[in-house]
N, C-alpha and C positions, 0 to 999 in steps of 0.2 A: 506534236499531234494532240488534240485535247481527249480528254479519254470520260467517260460518263462518268468517275466517280471524281466530282466536286474537286478541286484540288490538285487532279494527279493529271501529269503528262512528262511526253518521254517520246522514244522512238516506236513505231507501231509494230517493225518487223524484231529479227530476234535472231538467236543461234539458237537454232535447235538444237538440244543434246540429244535427246530420245524423242525422234522424226513423232510429231505429231499430238506429244505426251508433258514432255519438261523443254524449255527452252530460255535465254537468257534474254532477256531484252530490257533496255534502259528508259525506265520513270523517275519522275520526283514524286515525292509526295510534298507536300505542302500543307499537308493534315495530320490528323494521329489514324489512328488505324480505321481502314475503306473512307480515306478521305476525312474523317471528324473535323469542326473545326478547323478548317483549311485555310491561310494565311496568319493562322492565331500564334504565330512564333512566339513573340511572348507568355503566352501561357502551356509551350511547352519545356521552354524554358525555366521559368522558372517550378515546373513542376520537377526537371533531374532536378535542377540546385536543390529542392526538397528531397524528394528521395533517393537522391546517390548517396545524399551523408546518413540516411536514416539505417538506407542499406549494409552502408556501412558498418555502423556502429550496432547492429542488431547483428550482423554476424561477429564482431570483435567482444561483445558481449554474451554470446548464447556459451549458455549452460553446459546444456545438454551433450553429451559426448558424441551421440551417435548421430546428429544433425549431420543432413546432407550438404553443410557449407558453401560447398561447388555450386548449385543451384541460385545459391545468392552470386557471386563470382559470374554467374551466366546471366540473372540479370542487369548486374553492374554494368560487364563489360556489354551489354547489349546496349542498354541504356547510354553510353558512353559514347557508342558507334552512330545511335541517332543525332546525339549530341552535338556534335563533331561535323554530321553530315548539317547541321540547321543554322550550325556559328559560319562553315564555310561555302557550302552549297549553297544553289536557291530551295535546296527541299532533301528532305532523305531520299538517297538512293537507294531505289528498289531496282533488283535484277533477276530475281527468280519467279515464273510465273508459272503456273502446274496449269494442263488442256485439258477438257476432256475428247478426247480423238473422235467420237464420235456427232460430237456437234461439233468441234472447232474452237467455243469458247472458255473462257476461262474456271476454272474452276473453284478460287480463291485468286481476291487483290492479290496484285504484283508484291510480292517480301523482300527483304534482306536477310543474311543471315542475323543482322541485329532484334532482327523482330524471332526471328528465329529460335535464339536465344531470350532473349526475353518470353517466350513460351515455353517453351522446355524447362524453363529456370525456375518457371512459376506453379507451373502444373506439378513435377518434382517434388516444389515445396509446400502445398497443400496437400498431397498426397502422403507428404511423411506428417505432417504435423496433422493431420484426421488420424494416421493410422496410429500415429504415440500421443496423443495429445493428455498433456499434463497431467498425473493424476497431482490429485488436490494433497501438498503434504503437511497432514496435521501435528499439531505439537506437540510434542516428547509427551506423553506420559508421566508428569512427573513422580507419580509412585512406580514407573520403572528404574527414578534415577535412586530412589530414596530418599526425596527430598521428603515425602508424606510419609509418618508411619500413621498405620489401623489401627 
């Protein structure tokens, strides 16, 4: 069944986990978020091929002892999960749907655990980055080291 969002298709029924509010449903998304750039698999493969190594290197070279490296792990894991789906399936397999009980319509496009991991990882890392803005380290005062005599 075709969805109103281009590039998203799948089963119109599903299994209600929380009747009227949350269900498991089967969709394939051939695009990005909200069906963006549907069918453009090379774009998403190239993005994953660039971003995953950059995130791995960022995590490896992170010098901040209190940084939430696990959030980078969530992003990398989610990206790898979606990459797997793009390589071996017709699209990313989305299966979680949140429904407005009053209207019966989706409150958000169908998503999967990889999407949730990416969003949580990005939000946590951004919040940490804003809260812990690295203070510019000024060069050591040469007078304190005794290199300059007054």
